[in-house]
C-alpha positions in Angstrom: -7.0 -11.2 55.7 -7.9 -10.4 52.1 -8.1 -7.0 50.6 -10.9 -6.2 48.2 -8.7 -6.6 45.1 -7.4 -10.0 46.3 -11.0 -11.1 47.0 -12.1 -10.1 43.4 -9.1 -12.0 42.0 -9.9 -15.1 44.0 -13.6 -15.0 43.0 -12.5 -14.5 39.3 -10.2 -17.5 39.6 -12.9 -19.7 41.0 -15.3 -18.6 38.4 -12.9 -19.4 35.5 -12.0 -22.7 37.1 -15.6 -23.7 37.5 -16.5 -22.7 33.9 -13.5 -24.7 32.6 -14.6 -27.8 34.7 -18.2 -27.8 33.4 -17.0 -27.1 29.9 -14.7 -30.2 30.0 -17.6 -32.3 31.5 -19.9 -31.1 28.7 -17.3 -31.8 26.0 -16.4 -35.3 27.2 -20.0 -36.4 27.8 -21.9 -34.9 24.9 -19.9 -33.2 22.1 -17.1 -35.7 21.5 -19.3 -38.8 21.5 -21.8 -37.0 19.2 -19.0 -36.1 16.9 -17.5 -39.6 16.9 -20.8 -41.4 16.3 -21.7 -39.0 13.6 -18.4 -39.4 11.8 -18.7 -43.2 12.0 -22.2 -43.1 10.7 -21.2 -40.9 7.7 -18.2 -43.1 7.0 -20.4 -46.2 6.9 -23.0 -44.5 4.7 -20.3 -43.4 2.3 -19.0 -47.0 2.1 -22.4 -48.3 1.3 -23.0 -45.7 -1.4 -19.7 -46.5 -2.9 -20.4 -50.2 -3.1 -23.9 -49.5 -4.6 -22.4 -47.3 -7.3 -19.7 -49.9 -8.1 -22.4 -52.6 -8.5 -24.5 -50.3 -10.8 -21.4 -49.6 -12.9 -20.6 -53.3 -13.3 -24.2 -54.1 -14.5 -23.9 -51.6 -17.3 
């Protein structure tokens, strides 16, 4: 069967695999959408501010 060193290696492998799996789930369901929606929101805000500044400059 398994010796103790092999058992520890197998448990370490399963631990790292599980941590990687949950990290990918977390990144794909929370971090990446949060980053994308935040970036789009900032891009739209920047565009609105740019248009407002151009209108103010044209009035002067």
